[in-house]
C-alpha positions in Angstrom: -17.7 -2.8 19.1 -15.8 -5.9 18.5 -12.6 -4.9 20.4 -12.2 -2.1 22.8 -8.9 -1.5 24.5 -8.6 1.4 27.0 -5.2 2.5 28.3 -3.7 -0.9 28.2 -0.4 -1.5 30.0 1.6 -4.7 29.7 5.0 -5.4 31.2 7.6 -8.1 31.2 9.4 -7.7 34.5 10.7 -4.1 34.7 10.1 -3.6 30.9 6.9 -2.1 29.7 6.0 -3.5 26.4 2.6 -1.8 25.9 2.0 1.5 27.6 -1.3 3.4 27.6 -2.5 1.5 24.5 -6.0 2.2 23.3 -7.7 0.6 20.2 -11.1 0.0 18.9 -12.1 -2.5 16.2 -15.4 -2.6 14.4 -17.4 -5.3 12.6 -16.3 -6.1 9.1 -12.7 -5.0 9.5 -9.5 -6.8 8.7 -7.0 -5.0 10.8 -3.3 -5.4 10.0 -0.7 -5.1 12.8 2.4 -4.1 11.0 5.8 -3.8 12.7 9.3 -5.3 13.1 9.9 -8.2 15.5 9.7 -6.8 19.0 7.2 -4.1 18.1 4.6 -5.6 20.5 2.3 -7.3 18.0 2.2 -10.7 19.6 2.1 -9.2 23.1 -0.9 -7.2 22.0 -2.8 -10.3 20.7 -1.9 -12.3 23.8 -3.1 -9.6 26.1 -6.5 -9.3 24.3 -6.8 -13.1 24.4 -6.0 -13.3 28.1 -2.8 -15.3 27.5 -0.7 -12.5 28.8 -1.7 -10.7 32.0 -2.2 -7.0 31.7 -0.9 -4.6 34.3 -3.5 -1.8 33.9 -6.3 -0.9 31.6 -9.5 -2.5 30.2 -10.1 -5.1 27.5 -13.6 -5.6 26.1 -14.6 -8.0 23.3 -18.1 -7.9 21.9 -18.8 -5.1 24.5 -18.0 -7.5 27.3 -15.2 -7.3 29.9 -12.8 -10.2 29.2 -12.0 -10.7 32.9 -15.7 -11.2 33.7 -16.9 -13.1 30.6 -13.8 -15.0 29.5 -15.4 -18.4 28.8 -18.4 -16.9 27.1 -16.2 -14.7 24.8 -13.7 -17.4 23.9 -16.5 -19.5 22.3 -16.6 -16.9 19.5 -12.8 -16.2 19.2 -10.2 -18.0 17.1 -6.4 -17.8 17.2 -3.8 -18.8 14.7 -0.5 -18.7 16.5 2.8 -17.9 14.9 4.2 -21.4 15.8 2.2 -24.2 14.2 0.0 -25.8 16.8 -1.1 -29.3 15.6 -1.3 -32.6 17.3 1.5 -34.6 15.6 0.1 -38.0 16.5 -3.2 -37.3 14.8 -3.8 -37.2 11.0 -5.1 -34.2 9.2 -8.8 -35.2 9.6 -8.5 -36.0 13.3 -6.7 -32.7 14.0 -9.7 -30.8 12.6 -12.1 -33.2 14.4 -10.4 -32.5 17.7 -11.1 -28.8 17.4 -14.6 -29.3 16.0 -15.4 -31.4 19.0 -14.2 -28.6 21.3 -16.6 -26.3 19.5 -19.5 -28.6 20.5 -20.4 -30.3 17.2 -21.1 -34.0 17.1 -22.2 -36.7 14.6 -23.1 -35.8 11.1 -23.0 -32.1 11.8 -19.3 -32.4 12.9 -18.4 -34.7 9.9 -19.9 -32.1 7.5 -18.0 -29.4 9.2 -14.7 -31.2 9.1 -15.1 -31.9 5.4 -16.1 -28.2 4.8 -13.0 -27.0 6.6 -10.6 -29.4 4.9 -12.0 -28.5 1.5 -11.6 -24.9 2.3 -8.0 -25.5 3.2 -7.5 -27.6 0.1 -6.5 -30.6 2.3 -9.4 -33.1 1.9 -7.2 -35.3 -0.4 -4.6 -35.3 2.4 -6.9 -36.0 5.3 -5.2 -39.3 6.2 -1.7 -37.8 6.3 0.1 -36.9 9.4 1.1 -33.2 9.9 4.8 -34.1 9.4 4.0 -35.5 6.0 2.7 -32.1 4.9 4.6 -29.2 3.3 5.0 -26.1 5.4 2.3 -24.3 3.5 -0.1 -27.2 4.0 0.6 -27.2 7.8 -0.2 -23.5 7.9 -3.5 -24.0 6.1 -4.4 -26.9 8.5 -3.5 -24.6 11.4 -6.0 -22.1 10.1 -8.7 -24.8 9.5 -8.4 -25.9 13.1 -8.6 -22.3 14.3 -11.9 -21.6 12.6 -13.7 -24.9 13.6 -15.9 -22.8 15.9 -16.7 -20.3 13.1 -15.4 -17.4 15.2 -16.7 -14.0 15.1 -13.2 -12.7 15.8 -10.0 -14.3 14.5 -6.4 -13.4 15.5 -3.7 -14.4 13.1 -0.1 -14.0 14.2 2.2 -14.3 11.2 0.1 -17.0 9.6 2.1 -17.2 6.3 5.6 -17.0 7.8 8.2 -19.2 6.1 6.0 -20.4 3.3 6.5 -20.3 -0.5 4.7 -17.5 -2.5 2.0 -19.9 -3.9 1.1 -21.1 -0.4 1.1 -17.5 0.9 -1.3 -16.5 -1.8 -3.6 -19.4 -0.8 -3.5 -18.3 2.8 -4.3 -14.7 1.9 -7.3 -15.9 -0.1 -8.5 -17.9 2.9 -8.2 -14.7 5.1 -10.4 -12.8 2.5 -13.0 -15.5 2.5 -13.1 -15.8 6.2 -13.7 -12.0 6.5 -16.4 -12.1 3.8 -18.2 -14.8 5.9 -18.6 -12.3 8.7 -15.4 -12.8 10.8 -13.4 -9.8 12.0 -9.7 -10.6 11.5 -6.7 -9.1 13.3 -3.7 -10.0 11.2 -0.1 -9.6 12.4 2.8 -9.5 9.9 6.1 -7.7 9.0 5.5 -8.3 5.4 4.0 -5.3 3.5 2.6 -7.3 0.6 0.5 -9.4 3.0 -0.9 -6.4 4.8 -1.8 -4.6 1.6 -3.4 -7.7 0.1 -5.9 -8.4 2.8 -6.3 -5.6 5.3 -8.7 -2.6 5.0 -7.1 -1.0 8.0 -3.4 -0.9 9.1 -1.9 -0.1 12.4 1.8 0.5 12.3 3.4 -0.5 15.7 6.8 0.2 17.0 8.1 -0.3 20.5 4.6 -1.0 21.8 3.1 2.1 20.5 0.7 3.0 17.6 2.6 5.1 15.1 -0.1 5.3 12.6 -3.7 4.0 12.1 -5.7 4.0 8.9 -6.2 2.6 5.5 -3.1 1.8 3.4 -3.7 5.0 1.3 -4.3 7.1 4.4 -1.0 6.0 5.9 0.8 6.7 2.7 -0.8 10.1 2.6 0.8 10.9 5.9 4.2 11.1 4.4 3.6 12.0 0.8 4.6 15.5 -0.1 5.2 15.1 -3.8 4.0 13.0 -6.7 6.4 12.0 -9.5 4.8 11.9 -13.0 6.9 10.2 -15.7 5.9 10.7 -19.3 7.4 8.9 -22.3 7.0 11.2 -25.3 7.6 11.1 -29.0 9.8 14.2 -28.7 10.7 16.9 -26.1 11.4 20.5 -26.8 12.1 23.6 -24.6 8.7 25.1 -25.2 6.8 22.1 -23.6 9.3 22.1 -20.7 8.8 25.8 -20.0 5.0 25.6 -20.2 4.8 22.7 -17.9 7.1 24.4 -15.4 4.7 27.4 -15.2 1.7 25.2 -14.3 0.3 25.6 -10.7 1.4 22.6 -8.6 4.5 21.8 -10.7 7.7 22.1 -8.6 10.3 20.6 -11.0 10.6 19.3 -14.5 13.6 17.1 -15.8 14.3 15.8 -19.2 15.8 12.2 -19.6 16.1 11.1 -23.2 12.5 10.6 -24.4 11.2 10.9 -20.9 9.9 13.9 -19.0 9.9 13.6 -15.2 7.5 16.1 -13.5 7.4 16.5 -9.7 4.1 17.9 -8.5 2.9 19.0 -5.1 0.7 16.8 -3.1 -3.0 17.3 -3.9 -2.3 19.6 -6.9 -4.1 17.3 -9.4 -2.3 18.9 -12.3 -1.9 15.8 -14.4 -4.7 16.8 -16.8 -3.0 20.2 -17.4 0.3 18.5 -18.1 -1.2 16.2 -20.7 -3.0 19.2 -22.3 0.3 21.1 -22.7 1.9 18.1 -24.3 -0.9 17.6 -26.8 -1.2 21.3 -27.6 2.5 21.2 -28.7 1.8 18.4 -31.1 3.7 15.7 -29.1 2.4 12.1 -28.6 2.4 10.4 -25.3 3.5 6.7 -25.3 3.3 6.1 -21.6 2.4 7.8 -18.3 3.3 6.5 -14.8 2.8 8.0 -11.4 5.1 7.1 -8.5 3.6 7.4 -5.1 5.2 6.4 -1.8 4.5 2.8 -0.9 3.7 1.4 2.6 7.3 0.4 3.0 8.4 4.0 2.5 5.7 5.2 4.9 6.9 2.8 7.6 10.5 3.8 7.2 9.6 7.5 7.4 7.3 7.1 10.4 9.5 4.9 12.5 13.0 5.6 11.1 13.5 1.8 10.8 13.4 -0.8 8.1 10.5 -3.2 8.6 12.5 -6.3 9.0 15.2 -5.0 11.3 
């Protein structure tokens, strides 16, 4: 077990932010913490890392109690904070060198590692630049390079792509995928659906310090999906084909819209093949078929009653 939280309780003064919070994370996972600001995502990460003191409960990383084995555990853990954490007086190369030295590397081994990290972050050509001379996306990538200087087995990433342009965001997401493929478990916090869906094989929806849902993106969507909308663009539409489709098991509604037929089917009915068969048997050509399922944004709204970026 990489992370094991048992009945975790964390408070700020009189306010309980996490209450009776339990969570297990296994090897190979990229776990997305999804929720609006104030949902408890950062507090959860800080509590696991020991930055925030817990009131009650147990935190284990690599099957070891964090309180008893803190120094040993932290050697194999990385953290990308929401706020960019770079040394402004040092250039790009020396920023990474600082963190590489902390990981215990020296000499040629350290130099090779620094080059590897800067090439990975696509910053080798900017190695002599100061952080302030970099774009926001470059600073974010440098932040990640510094955080993985120790080649962590577990990496926490708190909004690592916040405030960057789409191209930079895609580069960061590609970095996350590569880091995971190299054997690092990633816990990724965000309030952007597209980021979570792009990199995470497991999603935890959080709201007010509680787990609202936990599973793959598809599993969470399935929690709220009751119907599937099938939209067919046809060469023609007649009353016979509409009536025959309406009689099919699993079809709850059929609507005509110019050359389109909108068919609402029950969840799990798997009647698409039967719908297509009816159309063809009536001598009608199908130009296009699309199926509209609920997305993660809809699932979040349904499960929490809130918009993600409230």
